[in-house]
C-alpha positions in Angstrom: 198.8 -49.4 125.1 195.3 -48.6 123.8 195.4 -48.1 120.0 191.8 -47.7 119.1 188.7 -46.2 121.0 185.1 -45.5 120.5 182.2 -43.8 122.3 180.1 -46.0 124.5 176.6 -44.5 124.0 175.1 -46.8 126.7 176.9 -45.0 129.6 178.5 -41.9 128.1 182.0 -43.4 128.4 184.3 -45.1 125.9 185.6 -48.5 124.9 189.0 -49.3 123.7 191.2 -52.2 122.6 194.8 -52.5 123.6 197.6 -54.3 121.8 197.0 -57.4 123.9 193.5 -57.7 122.4 191.8 -56.7 125.6 188.6 -54.7 125.4 188.5 -52.0 128.0 185.5 -49.9 129.1 185.9 -46.6 130.9 183.6 -43.8 132.0 183.7 -40.8 134.3 182.1 -41.1 137.7 180.3 -37.7 138.1 180.2 -37.9 141.8 184.0 -38.2 142.1 185.2 -35.5 139.7 184.7 -32.3 141.8 186.1 -33.9 145.0 189.2 -35.0 142.9 189.6 -31.4 141.5 189.5 -30.1 145.1 192.4 -32.3 146.0 194.5 -30.8 143.2 193.7 -27.1 143.6 192.5 -24.7 146.3 191.3 -22.1 143.7 187.6 -21.7 144.3 187.2 -20.0 140.9 188.6 -23.0 139.1 186.6 -25.5 141.1 183.4 -23.5 140.5 184.1 -23.1 136.8 184.5 -26.8 136.3 181.4 -27.6 138.3 179.3 -25.1 136.5 180.5 -26.2 133.0 180.2 -29.9 133.7 177.2 -29.9 136.1 178.9 -32.4 138.3 177.9 -32.5 142.0 180.3 -31.9 144.9 180.7 -28.2 144.8 177.4 -27.2 146.4 178.9 -25.8 149.5 181.4 -23.8 147.5 178.6 -22.2 145.4 176.5 -21.5 148.4 179.4 -19.9 150.1 180.2 -17.6 147.2 176.5 -16.8 146.8 176.3 -15.8 150.5 179.4 -13.7 150.2 178.0 -11.7 147.2 174.5 -11.5 148.7 175.7 -10.2 152.0 177.9 -7.6 150.3 174.8 -6.4 148.3 176.2 -7.5 145.0 173.0 -9.0 144.0 173.7 -9.5 140.3 176.9 -11.3 141.1 175.0 -13.5 143.6 172.4 -14.2 140.9 175.2 -15.2 138.5 176.5 -17.7 141.0 173.0 -19.1 141.3 172.9 -19.4 137.5 176.1 -21.5 137.6 175.2 -23.6 140.6 174.2 -27.2 140.1 170.7 -28.4 140.9 168.7 -26.6 143.6 171.5 -26.0 146.0 170.8 -22.2 145.6 167.8 -22.0 143.2 165.2 -22.9 145.8 162.4 -21.3 147.8 164.8 -20.3 150.6 166.8 -18.1 148.1 163.6 -16.5 146.8 162.7 -15.7 150.4 166.1 -14.0 150.9 165.5 -11.7 147.9 161.9 -11.0 148.9 163.0 -10.0 152.3 165.3 -7.2 151.0 163.9 -3.7 151.2 163.1 -2.0 147.9 165.3 1.0 147.1 163.5 4.0 145.7 163.6 4.2 142.0 164.9 0.7 141.6 163.1 -2.6 140.8 162.5 -5.1 143.6 165.6 -7.3 144.4 163.6 -10.4 143.5 162.9 -9.2 140.0 166.6 -8.3 139.6 167.4 -11.9 140.6 164.9 -13.3 138.1 166.1 -11.0 135.4 169.6 -12.4 135.6 168.3 -16.0 135.6 166.2 -15.3 132.5 169.1 -13.7 130.7 171.2 -16.8 131.2 168.6 -19.6 131.0 165.3 -20.8 132.1 163.5 -20.5 135.5 162.7 -23.7 137.3 159.2 -24.7 138.6 159.4 -22.8 141.9 160.9 -19.7 140.4 158.4 -19.7 137.5 155.4 -19.7 139.9 157.0 -16.9 142.1 157.7 -14.8 139.0 154.2 -15.3 137.7 152.8 -14.0 141.0 155.1 -10.9 141.0 154.4 -10.0 137.3 150.7 -10.6 137.7 150.6 -8.2 140.7 152.3 -5.6 138.5 149.7 -6.1 135.7 152.4 -7.3 133.2 150.7 -10.6 132.2 151.9 -10.1 128.6 155.5 -10.7 129.8 154.4 -14.1 131.1 152.8 -15.0 127.8 156.1 -14.1 126.0 158.3 -16.1 128.5 156.0 -19.1 128.1 156.2 -18.8 124.4 160.0 -18.5 124.4 160.3 -21.5 126.8 161.9 -19.4 129.5 159.7 -20.8 132.3 159.5 -24.4 133.4 155.8 -25.1 132.9 154.0 -27.1 135.6 150.6 -27.9 136.9 151.2 -25.5 139.8 151.9 -22.6 137.4 148.9 -23.5 135.3 146.7 -23.6 138.4 147.8 -20.1 139.4 147.1 -18.7 135.9 143.7 -20.4 135.9 142.9 -18.9 139.3 143.7 -15.5 137.8 141.2 -16.1 135.0 143.7 -16.6 132.3 142.5 -20.0 131.1 144.1 -19.9 127.6 147.6 -19.3 129.1 146.9 -21.8 131.8 146.0 -24.5 129.2 149.2 -23.7 127.3 151.2 -24.2 130.5 149.4 -27.4 131.3 150.1 -28.8 127.8 153.8 -27.8 127.8 154.2 -29.1 131.3 152.6 -32.5 130.4 150.0 -31.8 133.1 147.5 -33.7 130.9 145.0 -34.5 133.7 144.9 -30.8 134.5 144.0 -30.1 130.9 141.1 -32.6 131.1 139.8 -31.1 134.4 139.9 -27.6 132.9 138.0 -28.8 129.8 135.3 -30.2 132.0 135.2 -27.2 134.3 134.7 -25.0 131.3 132.0 -27.1 129.6 134.2 -28.4 126.9 133.4 -32.0 127.7 133.3 -33.2 124.1 137.0 -32.4 123.9 138.1 -34.6 126.8 138.2 -38.0 125.1 139.9 -36.7 121.9 142.6 -35.0 123.9 143.3 -38.0 126.1 143.5 -40.2 123.0 145.9 -37.8 121.3 148.3 -37.6 124.2 147.8 -41.3 125.0 147.5 -41.1 128.7 145.8 -43.2 131.4 142.7 -41.5 132.9 140.8 -41.9 136.1 137.4 -42.4 134.6 135.3 -42.1 137.8 137.1 -39.0 138.9 136.5 -37.2 135.5 132.9 -38.2 135.4 132.4 -37.1 139.0 133.9 -33.7 138.0 131.6 -33.5 135.0 128.6 -34.2 137.2 129.6 -31.2 139.4 130.3 -28.7 136.6 127.9 -29.9 133.9 124.5 -31.4 133.5 123.8 -35.0 134.6 123.3 -35.9 130.9 126.7 -34.5 130.0 128.3 -36.6 132.8 126.6 -39.7 131.4 127.7 -38.9 127.9 131.3 -38.5 129.1 131.1 -41.7 131.1 129.9 -43.6 128.0 132.5 -42.0 125.8 135.4 -42.8 128.2 134.2 -46.4 128.6 134.1 -47.0 124.9 137.2 -45.0 124.1 139.8 -47.8 124.7 141.8 -45.5 127.0 143.6 -47.1 129.9 142.1 -46.3 133.3 144.3 -45.3 136.2 141.7 -46.3 138.7 142.6 -49.0 141.3 140.2 -51.4 139.7 141.9 -51.2 136.4 145.3 -51.6 137.9 144.1 -54.8 139.4 143.2 -56.0 136.0 139.4 -56.4 136.0 138.6 -53.2 134.3 135.3 -53.6 132.6 133.0 -55.0 135.2 134.6 -53.2 138.1 134.7 -49.9 136.3 131.0 -50.2 135.5 130.2 -50.9 139.1 132.4 -48.1 140.3 130.7 -45.7 137.9 127.3 -46.8 138.9 128.1 -46.2 142.5 129.5 -42.8 141.8 126.4 -41.7 140.0 124.3 -43.2 142.8 126.2 -41.3 145.5 125.6 -38.1 143.6 121.8 -38.8 143.6 121.8 -39.4 139.8 119.9 -42.7 139.7 118.6 -42.1 136.2 122.1 -41.6 134.8 123.5 -44.5 136.9 120.9 -46.9 135.5 121.4 -45.6 131.9 125.2 -46.1 132.2 124.8 -49.7 133.2 122.3 -50.4 130.5 124.6 -48.8 127.9 127.7 -50.6 129.0 126.7 -54.0 130.5 126.6 -55.8 127.2 126.6 -59.4 128.4 124.2 -61.2 130.8 126.9 -63.2 132.6 127.1 -64.6 136.1 129.8 -62.1 137.1 127.2 -59.3 136.4 124.8 -60.7 139.0 125.8 -58.4 141.8 125.6 -55.3 139.6 122.2 -56.4 138.1 120.9 -56.8 141.7 122.2 -53.4 142.7 120.6 -51.6 139.8 117.2 -53.3 140.3 117.3 -52.7 144.0 118.0 -49.0 143.6 115.2 -48.5 141.1 112.7 -50.6 143.0 113.4 -48.3 146.0 113.2 -45.0 144.1 111.9 -45.5 140.6 109.7 -48.7 140.4 108.6 -48.0 136.8 112.2 -48.1 135.6 112.7 -51.5 137.3 109.5 -52.7 135.8 110.7 -51.7 132.3 114.1 -53.5 132.8 112.5 -56.7 134.1 110.0 -56.7 131.2 112.9 -56.6 128.7 114.3 -59.9 130.2 117.8 -58.8 129.4 119.2 -59.9 132.8 119.0 -63.3 134.6 121.8 -63.4 137.1 120.4 -61.1 139.8 119.2 -62.3 143.3 115.7 -63.3 142.3 114.4 -63.8 145.8 115.6 -60.4 147.0 114.2 -58.7 143.9 110.9 -60.6 144.1 110.5 -59.4 147.7 111.0 -55.8 146.6 108.7 -56.2 143.6 105.9 -57.4 145.9 106.6 -54.6 148.3 106.2 -51.9 145.6 103.2 -53.5 143.9 105.0 -55.1 140.9 103.2 -58.4 141.5 103.6 -59.7 138.0 107.4 -59.8 138.4 107.2 -61.0 142.0 105.1 -64.0 140.8 107.6 -65.0 138.1 110.6 -64.5 140.3 109.4 -66.3 143.5 110.1 -70.1 143.5 108.6 -71.1 146.8 104.9 -72.1 146.6 104.0 -70.2 149.8 105.3 -67.0 148.3 103.5 -67.6 145.0 100.2 -68.3 146.8 100.6 -65.1 148.8 101.1 -63.0 145.6 98.2 -64.8 143.8 95.9 -64.2 146.7 96.4 -60.5 146.7 92.9 -59.1 146.0 93.9 -55.4 146.1 96.2 -55.5 143.2 95.5 -58.5 140.9 98.4 -59.8 138.7 98.3 -58.8 135.0 96.7 -61.4 132.7 99.8 -61.7 130.4 102.1 -62.2 133.5 99.7 -64.9 134.8 99.7 -66.8 131.5 103.5 -66.6 131.3 103.8 -67.8 134.9 101.5 -70.8 134.3 103.5 -71.8 131.2 106.4 -72.7 133.5 104.4 -74.8 136.1 103.6 -78.5 136.2 100.0 -79.9 136.5 99.9 -80.0 140.3 101.2 -76.5 140.7 98.9 -75.1 138.0 95.8 -76.7 139.6 96.9 -75.4 143.1 97.4 -71.9 141.8 94.1 -71.9 139.9 92.3 -72.7 143.2 94.1 -69.8 144.9 93.1 -67.3 142.2 89.5 -68.4 142.0 89.2 -68.3 145.8 90.8 -64.9 146.1 88.7 -63.2 143.4 86.3 -65.6 141.7 84.8 -63.2 139.2 87.8 -61.0 138.7 90.1 -63.9 137.9 87.6 -66.1 136.1 88.5 -65.2 132.5 92.2 -65.7 133.0 91.7 -69.0 134.8 89.6 -70.1 131.9 92.4 -69.3 129.5 94.9 -71.1 131.6 92.6 -74.2 131.8 92.2 -74.2 128.0 96.0 -74.0 127.5 96.8 -76.7 130.0 94.0 -79.2 129.3 96.3 -81.9 128.1 98.6 -81.5 131.1 95.9 -81.4 133.8 92.9 -83.2 132.3 89.3 -82.1 132.1 87.8 -83.7 135.2 90.2 -82.0 137.7 89.5 -78.7 136.1 85.8 -79.2 136.2 86.0 -80.1 139.9 87.8 -76.8 140.6 85.3 -74.7 138.7 82.3 -76.6 140.1 82.9 -75.0 143.5 82.3 -71.5 142.2 79.0 -69.8 142.8 79.1 -68.1 139.4 76.4 -69.5 137.0 78.5 -69.1 133.9 81.8 -70.3 135.4 81.5 -74.0 134.3 80.0 -72.9 131.0 83.1 -70.7 130.2 85.5 -73.4 131.3 83.8 -76.0 129.0 83.8 -73.6 126.1 87.5 -73.3 126.5 88.3 -77.0 126.8 85.8 -78.6 124.4 87.7 -77.7 121.2 90.7 -79.7 122.5 88.7 -82.6 124.1 87.2 -85.7 122.5 85.6 -86.8 125.8 81.8 -87.4 125.3 81.1 -86.4 128.9 82.9 -83.1 128.4 80.8 -82.3 125.3 77.6 -83.4 127.0 78.6 -81.2 130.0 78.8 -78.1 127.8 75.4 -78.8 126.3 74.0 -79.3 129.7 75.5 -76.0 131.0 74.4 -74.1 127.9 70.8 -75.2 128.4 70.9 -74.4 132.2 72.0 -70.8 131.7 70.0 -70.1 128.6 73.0 -70.2 126.2 70.9 -71.9 123.5 73.0 -70.7 120.6 76.0 -72.5 122.1 74.0 -75.7 122.6 72.8 -75.5 119.0 76.4 -75.0 117.8 77.7 -78.0 119.7 74.9 -80.3 118.8 75.4 -79.3 115.2 79.2 -79.4 115.0 80.5 -81.8 117.6 81.2 -85.4 116.7 82.1 -86.5 120.2 78.9 -86.5 122.2 76.6 -89.5 122.8 73.5 -88.7 120.7 71.2 -91.0 122.6 72.1 -89.5 125.9 71.9 -85.9 124.6 68.5 -86.6 122.9 67.0 -88.1 126.1 68.4 -85.2 128.1 67.0 -82.5 125.8 63.6 -84.1 125.8 63.6 -84.4 129.5 64.4 -80.8 130.2 62.0 -79.5 127.6 64.2 -76.5 126.6 62.4 -73.5 125.2 64.6 -73.5 122.1 64.1 -76.7 120.1 67.1 -76.3 117.8 69.6 -78.4 119.9 67.1 -81.3 120.0 66.3 -80.9 116.3 70.1 -81.0 115.4 70.6 -84.2 117.4 67.5 -86.0 116.0 68.1 -84.8 112.4 71.8 -85.8 112.4 71.3 -89.2 114.1 68.0 -90.2 112.5 65.7 -89.7 115.5 63.2 -88.0 113.4 60.2 -90.1 114.4 60.9 -89.6 118.1 61.4 -85.9 117.5 58.0 -85.4 115.7 56.2 -87.5 118.3 57.8 -85.4 121.1 56.8 -82.1 119.4 53.2 -83.3 118.7 52.9 -84.6 122.3 54.1 -81.2 123.6 51.9 -79.1 121.2 54.9 -77.8 119.2 53.6 -78.1 115.7 55.1 -74.8 114.8 58.5 -76.3 115.6 57.6 -79.2 113.3 56.9 -76.7 110.5 60.1 -74.8 111.3 62.2 -78.1 111.2 60.8 -78.9 107.7 60.8 -75.4 106.2 64.0 -74.0 107.7 66.3 -76.8 108.7 65.9 -79.9 106.5 63.2 -79.9 103.8 64.3 -83.4 102.6 62.7 -84.8 105.7 59.2 -83.6 104.6 58.0 -87.0 103.4 59.0 -88.8 106.6 57.6 -86.1 108.8 54.3 -86.1 106.9 54.0 -89.9 107.2 54.6 -89.6 111.0 52.0 -86.9 111.3 49.4 -89.1 109.4 50.2 -91.9 111.8 49.5 -89.5 114.7 46.2 -88.4 113.1 47.2 -84.8 112.7 45.1 -82.3 110.9 45.2 -82.9 107.1 45.2 -79.2 106.3 48.4 -78.7 108.4 50.0 -81.6 106.5 49.0 -80.1 103.1 50.2 -76.7 104.0 53.5 -78.2 105.2 53.9 -80.0 101.8 53.0 -76.8 99.9 55.6 -74.8 101.8 58.4 -76.9 100.5 56.9 -78.1 97.2 59.8 -76.9 95.1 62.4 -78.9 97.1 60.5 -82.0 98.3 61.0 -85.3 96.4 57.6 -86.2 95.0 58.4 -89.9 94.7 59.5 -90.1 98.4 56.4 -88.2 99.4 54.1 -90.5 97.4 55.8 -93.6 98.9 55.2 -92.3 102.4 51.5 -91.6 101.7 51.0 -94.9 100.0 52.2 -96.7 103.2 49.2 -95.3 105.1 
């Protein structure tokens, strides 16, 4: 005997304990109730009443039979009441709706179908199929306000199909209400996009906490709104934290795959600018897994918008793309600076450097050479100078100056010596002398300066340099008899070759240079110079005038000593 019981909320049954201490669980099997009742009574009314009140299955045929009887007898309200009581969709289906629609309308009476729906509404709520059919009937009669009341009173099962019908009729507010009540959230999002309310999409999706198909929504936005609006929506969805219902997300690799999928969607719509902007906005890390996408973005832009690809490459934000493939495309569209940096094979590099139609930018060349060893640098300099000697001269000089320690002066001088440009060697030596202590290099600059008439540079080097061989430079300058005496004066004055200097000038009839040396360069040498002039039997008036010109600065004692020696 069971002496205590309690409801079992887990299955709708009960649990009890008998006097033997046993715990017994029991529940009704819904599928067995009506068949059991049928074995105990033949009264259709009783069976129907139990089935209607309990909602248990098993009496479908009985309800259908009673419905058919009333319907065939023209007792439509009674038939509708049977439908109200019937379980599931055994009667309340599209077939029944067709039966009522097929009845002829009696004059002065409402259509049979509306009578049927009226009975259903009086006793409950229309299911999805019925709600859509009623909406069509009422709309045709111009009684939309009834629909609004029924939706408000929860008398219609709201569904996406019903909302779609109302939207097609131009009643978007009511359609949106139906979508929301029917949990057709994706339909709400589509409607917002179609009506230009894109800014409401993400907040709504977050509020109802649903998964969204990001590519599908963005594609819809690209159809109904501007490309920029589609891009804004894509970025907002990507950063919203919403779960994506796309296949990629289900597979678990959301971020990278979603970005790739979105890029391809924009690209297929012919929206390259938005596709590129989306990737730049959302590809936050330069990682190996991004290599394929980086390559795709660069390829697309190199094919259709080279300036954009140029800008991306200049930012140096990506490094995992296919460098050889991108280098080839860069060369093809004239972005030689990027091609040069991206190619690794020397034959490709030489081809780019040898392009005389579109020379590589100077900044790119300097960057390129900063990554090369001595042998490669020298080889590439030869290519540049051969392809366009004068056009590439300045940048090659800069490269030589920066890489002197790496390459050495002599190999560089050998390369530049082959050029038929008078100032080529001079410019090279100017660039490398500040970093060189090789006497031969300094002498070479003095030599080149004299040869091309750059006397100011020769004067500067002879005055400032501490690395040239003074004896060699003095002999050279005297042998070439340069028009400008300042380089020779600097050497002789600095290294005490004054006697040789004065004798050279007197021998070559350059007394005015002697005067200039004493009056403008080093007046303290006046006593020595005057003594040498006396030894050379020069005109006494010239010597007197020379002394008078520097009388305020000359040392009288030294002057007296020199004169007393003679």
